[in-house]
C-alpha positions in Angstrom: -14.3 41.7 -5.5 -18.0 41.2 -5.5 -20.4 40.3 -2.7 -21.2 36.7 -2.3 -24.5 35.2 -1.0 -24.7 31.5 -0.1 -27.0 29.1 1.8 -25.6 27.8 5.0 -23.2 24.9 4.5 -22.2 25.9 0.9 -18.8 27.1 0.1 -18.1 30.8 -0.6 -15.4 31.9 -3.2 -13.9 35.3 -3.3 -11.6 36.3 -6.2 -9.3 39.4 -6.8 -6.9 40.1 -9.6 -3.6 41.9 -9.3 -1.4 43.6 -12.0 1.8 41.4 -11.4 2.2 37.7 -10.9 4.3 37.8 -7.6 2.2 40.3 -5.6 1.3 38.5 -2.4 -2.2 39.0 -1.1 -3.4 38.7 2.5 -7.0 37.8 3.3 -9.0 39.0 6.2 -12.5 37.9 7.3 -14.4 40.1 9.6 -11.1 41.8 10.5 -9.3 38.7 11.3 -6.3 37.5 9.2 -7.1 34.3 7.5 -4.9 31.2 8.4 -5.3 28.5 5.7 -6.6 25.2 6.9 -9.9 23.1 6.7 -12.2 26.3 7.0 -10.2 28.6 4.6 -8.3 27.7 1.5 -6.1 30.4 -0.1 -5.3 29.9 -3.9 -3.0 31.9 -6.2 -2.8 31.5 -10.0 -0.6 34.1 -11.8 -2.7 37.2 -11.4 -5.8 35.7 -9.8 -6.1 35.2 -6.1 -9.0 33.2 -4.5 -10.2 32.7 -0.9 -12.6 29.7 -0.3 -14.5 29.6 2.9 -15.7 26.1 3.3 -19.0 25.0 4.8 -20.2 28.4 5.6 -22.4 29.2 8.7 -24.4 32.4 9.7 -21.4 33.4 11.9 -19.1 33.7 8.8 -21.2 36.6 7.7 -19.2 40.0 7.4 -16.7 41.8 5.4 -14.0 39.9 3.3 -11.0 41.9 2.4 -8.0 41.2 0.2 -4.9 43.4 0.9 -2.0 43.6 -1.5 0.8 46.2 -1.4 -1.1 49.4 -0.5 -4.3 48.4 -2.1 -7.4 46.9 -0.6 -10.5 45.2 -2.2 -13.6 44.3 0.0 -16.7 42.5 -0.5 -19.5 41.1 1.9 -20.5 37.6 2.7 -24.1 36.9 3.4 -25.1 33.4 4.6 -28.8 32.4 4.4 -29.9 30.0 6.9 -30.5 26.5 5.6 -34.3 25.6 5.5 -35.3 22.7 7.8 -38.5 20.9 7.3 -40.6 20.1 10.3 -39.9 16.5 9.9 -43.4 15.2 9.4 -43.4 11.8 7.9 -46.6 9.9 7.0 -46.1 6.2 7.1 -49.6 4.9 6.6 -52.3 6.3 4.1 -56.0 5.1 4.0 -57.8 5.6 0.7 -61.5 5.0 0.5 -64.1 5.1 -2.2 -67.9 4.8 -2.3 -69.0 1.6 -3.8 -71.0 1.7 -6.9 -69.5 4.9 -8.1 -66.7 4.9 -10.8 -63.5 6.6 -9.5 -61.4 8.0 -12.4 -57.7 9.2 -12.2 -57.2 8.1 -8.7 -53.5 8.1 -8.0 -51.1 7.5 -5.1 -47.5 8.8 -4.8 -45.0 7.9 -2.2 -41.4 8.7 -2.0 -40.6 5.2 -3.3 -43.1 4.7 -6.1 -46.2 6.0 -8.0 -49.4 3.7 -8.3 -52.4 4.8 -10.4 
């Protein structure tokens, strides 16, 4: 398996391949056995087994382990915090120009339109 790095709230997918189709794989995240549900999805297609960790959070960081027979494959999950803007929104803008002087290439942009 390979280490996975995601941004908070993204899904993380881990994948391992086994030598025979019917080898069961048990997944562990930070030492706890994975129970499939809304947070974790376990998929198996022939030789390939996948673990999806949905809507990741920083608390999900740690070691991910796939155990099959007497073999183990491990990788790390790193979750970057989602950037939050400070929430500053300008609702009014005042533009001014000196009379008698020619203004060239004056442009105004908003989230809705562009006026030149």
